[in-house]
C-alpha positions as CSV (number, residue, x, y, z in Angstrom):
1,M,0.0,0.0,0.0
2,A,1.4,3.4,-1.0
3,K,2.2,6.3,1.2
4,D,-0.1,9.3,1.8
5,L,-3.0,7.0,2.6
6,S,-6.5,8.2,3.5
7,V,-7.5,6.6,6.8
8,L,-10.8,6.8,8.7
9,V,-11.3,6.1,12.4
10,L,-14.9,5.5,13.6
11,G,-15.2,5.7,17.3
12,A,-12.3,8.0,18.0
13,T,-13.8,9.2,21.3
14,G,-13.5,5.7,22.7
15,M,-10.6,3.9,24.3
16,V,-9.3,2.0,21.3
17,G,-10.4,4.4,18.6
18,G,-8.7,7.3,20.4
19,L,-5.4,5.4,20.5
20,L,-5.7,4.5,16.9
21,L,-6.3,8.1,16.0
22,R,-3.1,9.2,17.7
23,L,-1.2,6.3,16.0
24,C,-2.5,7.3,12.6
25,L,-1.6,11.0,13.1
26,D,1.9,10.0,14.1
27,D,2.4,7.6,11.2
28,A,4.4,8.9,8.2
29,R,2.7,6.5,5.8
30,I,-0.7,8.2,6.3
31,G,-1.5,11.4,4.5
32,R,-5.1,12.2,5.5
33,V,-6.8,11.1,8.7
34,S,-10.6,11.4,9.1
35,V,-12.9,10.7,12.0
36,I,-16.7,10.3,12.1
37,G,-18.4,10.3,15.4
38,R,-21.5,11.4,17.4
39,R,-19.5,14.1,19.2
40,P,-16.2,16.0,18.6
41,C,-13.1,13.9,19.3
42,G,-11.3,16.8,21.0
43,V,-8.2,16.5,18.8
44,T,-6.9,19.2,16.4
45,H,-4.3,18.5,13.8
46,A,-3.4,19.8,10.3
47,R,-4.1,16.4,8.7
48,L,-7.3,15.7,10.6
49,Q,-10.8,16.0,9.1
50,E,-13.8,15.5,11.4
51,T,-17.4,14.8,10.6
52,I,-20.1,14.8,13.3
53,H,-22.9,12.4,12.7
54,P,-25.3,11.7,15.6
55,D,-27.4,8.9,14.0
56,F,-25.6,5.8,12.9
57,D,-28.9,4.1,12.2
58,H,-28.9,6.2,9.0
59,C,-25.5,6.2,7.3
60,E,-26.5,7.3,3.7
61,P,-25.7,11.0,4.5
62,L,-22.1,9.9,5.2
63,S,-21.4,8.9,1.5
64,A,-19.2,11.9,0.9
65,A,-17.2,11.4,4.1
66,L,-16.7,7.7,3.4
67,A,-15.7,8.1,-0.2
68,G,-12.0,7.8,-1.2
69,Q,-10.9,5.9,1.9
70,D,-8.0,3.5,1.8
71,V,-8.3,2.1,5.4
72,V,-11.2,2.3,7.8
73,F,-11.1,1.3,11.5
74,Y,-14.5,0.6,13.0
75,C,-14.3,0.9,16.8
76,I,-17.8,2.0,17.7
77,G,-19.3,0.0,20.5
78,V,-21.2,0.0,23.8
79,Y,-20.8,-2.1,27.0
80,T,-23.1,-4.9,28.0
81,G,-24.9,-3.8,31.2
82,A,-24.4,-0.1,30.4
83,V,-27.2,0.3,27.8
84,S,-30.6,-1.2,27.1
85,A,-30.9,-4.5,25.2
86,D,-32.4,-2.7,22.2
87,E,-29.5,-0.2,22.1
88,L,-26.9,-3.0,22.5
89,R,-28.5,-4.8,19.5
90,R,-28.6,-1.7,17.3
91,V,-25.1,-0.5,18.0
92,T,-23.4,-3.9,18.0
93,A,-25.3,-5.8,15.2
94,E,-27.1,-3.3,13.0
95,Q,-25.1,-0.1,12.8
96,P,-21.8,-1.8,11.6
97,A,-23.7,-3.4,8.7
98,H,-25.5,-0.1,7.8
99,L,-22.2,1.8,7.6
100,A,-20.3,-1.0,5.9
101,R,-22.8,-1.1,3.0
102,V,-22.4,2.6,2.4
103,L,-18.6,2.4,2.7
104,H,-18.3,-0.5,0.3
105,A,-20.5,1.3,-2.3
106,V,-18.3,4.5,-2.3
107,S,-14.9,3.0,-1.4
108,P,-15.0,-0.5,-2.8
109,G,-11.2,-0.9,-2.5
110,A,-11.0,0.1,1.2
111,Y,-9.5,-2.2,3.8
112,L,-11.8,-2.5,6.9
113,A,-10.6,-3.3,10.4
114,F,-13.5,-4.2,12.6
115,L,-13.4,-4.4,16.4
116,S,-15.4,-7.4,17.4
117,G,-15.1,-9.4,20.6
118,M,-14.0,-12.7,22.1
119,G,-16.8,-15.3,21.7
120,A,-18.5,-13.7,18.7
121,D,-20.9,-16.3,17.3
122,R,-21.4,-16.4,13.6
123,N,-24.0,-19.2,14.0
124,Q,-26.0,-16.6,16.1
125,R,-27.1,-19.2,18.6
126,S,-25.2,-18.1,21.7
127,R,-27.2,-17.3,24.8
128,I,-25.0,-14.3,25.3
129,A,-26.5,-11.3,23.5
130,F,-23.2,-9.6,22.8
131,A,-21.8,-12.8,21.2
132,R,-24.9,-13.2,18.9
133,H,-24.9,-9.5,17.9
134,K,-21.2,-9.5,17.1
135,G,-21.7,-12.7,15.0
136,V,-24.5,-10.9,13.1
137,A,-22.2,-8.0,12.4
138,E,-19.3,-10.2,11.3
139,N,-21.5,-12.1,8.9
140,A,-22.8,-8.9,7.4
141,L,-19.3,-7.6,6.8
142,L,-18.0,-10.8,5.3
143,A,-20.9,-10.9,2.9
144,L,-20.0,-7.5,1.4
145,G,-16.7,-8.7,-0.1
146,F,-14.3,-6.0,1.0
147,T,-10.8,-6.1,-0.6
148,R,-9.4,-6.9,2.9
149,L,-11.4,-7.4,6.1
150,G,-9.7,-7.8,9.4
151,I,-11.9,-8.9,12.3
152,F,-10.4,-8.5,15.8
153,R,-11.8,-10.5,18.7
154,P,-10.1,-9.3,21.9
155,G,-10.9,-10.5,25.4
156,Y,-10.8,-8.0,28.2
157,I,-9.2,-4.7,27.1
158,F,-7.1,-3.2,29.8
159,P,-7.1,0.6,29.5
160,V,-3.5,2.0,29.4
161,T,-4.8,5.5,30.5
162,A,-7.2,6.3,33.3
163,R,-10.9,6.4,32.5
164,R,-14.2,6.2,34.2
165,E,-15.2,2.5,34.0
166,P,-18.6,1.8,32.5
167,T,-19.8,-0.8,35.1
168,L,-18.8,-2.3,38.4
169,A,-17.5,-5.4,36.7
170,Y,-15.1,-3.4,34.6
171,R,-13.9,-1.6,37.7
172,V,-13.2,-4.9,39.4
173,F,-11.5,-6.4,36.4
174,R,-9.3,-3.4,35.9
175,W,-7.9,-4.1,39.3
176,L,-7.6,-7.9,38.7
177,Y,-6.1,-7.9,35.2
178,P,-2.5,-7.1,36.2
179,V,-2.6,-9.9,38.7
180,L,-4.3,-12.5,36.5
181,N,-2.5,-11.6,33.2
182,P,0.8,-13.5,34.0
183,L,-1.2,-16.6,34.7
184,W,-3.7,-16.4,31.9
185,P,-2.1,-14.2,29.2
186,N,-4.8,-14.8,26.6
187,M,-7.7,-13.7,28.7
188,G,-7.2,-10.1,27.5
189,L,-4.7,-7.5,26.3
190,T,-4.0,-3.8,26.7
191,S,-5.7,-1.1,24.7
192,D,-2.4,0.0,23.1
193,E,-1.7,-3.6,22.0
194,L,-5.0,-3.8,20.3
195,A,-4.6,-0.4,18.5
196,R,-1.1,-1.3,17.3
197,A,-2.3,-4.7,16.0
198,M,-5.1,-3.1,14.1
199,L,-2.9,-0.5,12.5
200,G,-0.2,-3.0,11.8
201,W,-2.5,-5.3,10.0
202,A,-4.0,-2.6,7.9
203,L,-0.6,-1.3,6.7
204,D,1.2,-4.7,6.4
205,E,2.4,-5.1,2.8
206,S,3.0,-8.9,3.4
207,D,-0.6,-9.8,4.4
208,R,-3.0,-9.9,1.5
209,A,-5.6,-12.3,2.7
210,P,-9.1,-11.0,1.8
211,S,-10.4,-11.7,5.3
212,S,-8.7,-12.6,8.5
213,T,-10.1,-13.2,12.0
214,F,-7.7,-12.6,14.9
215,E,-8.4,-14.1,18.3
216,N,-6.9,-12.5,21.5
217,H,-3.6,-14.4,21.4
218,E,-3.2,-13.7,17.7
219,I,-3.8,-10.0,18.3
220,R,-1.1,-9.9,20.9
221,R,1.4,-11.6,18.6
222,L,0.4,-9.1,15.8
223,A,1.0,-6.2,18.2
224,A,4.4,-7.5,19.1
225,R,5.4,-7.5,15.4
226,H,4.4,-3.9,15.0
227,E,6.0,-2.2,18.0
228,S,8.3,0.1,15.9
229,P,6.7,3.4,15.0
230,H,6.7,5.0,11.6
231,S,6.9,8.6,12.8
232,A,5.6,11.4,10.7
């Protein structure tokens, strides 16, 4: 893939999307960086273009912003237990498919990196709603036939910067993760490992598989291969 790429980050106000935005702005291989989100990302940069779009149930108005993209990172998501069952389904299963259809129509050669989750069930039979919804989304993206599609299924994502945890369970697990990680290294990863792996996959000249699914341990290996920065 050539230099001066056009890269789009969806979900740049979130934990992983925010890290990806910073990595993209710091990378010499990337010429233009765009973000689309429900609210401003709070970052200003000469190479950054921002589009505010409050309703991802309707993505057709985003055609112009999605056109001409080389790489797209989809990091929009919500936490189980922090939203209603209806919102969890819409954001996790339906909205990625809506946006991907518009993206594929206007940027058919784009590479798409999709943040899924451990346990995503493409058979859509899991009793866990999150797993079913992620499976629905993965199937929809695979059916569109992107030039390259990377599906990332992390376990627990440990925040490398302080944040307000969305639920009590996440507060507890943030405390437990550093203790448990040496014993069970594939239960999760850090947010910067995930961001590095997604960017590394997208810009890797040696990987041309049309679709790849990365489980937690594979994401960690991918992140380790892409530790060296390409500073702008």
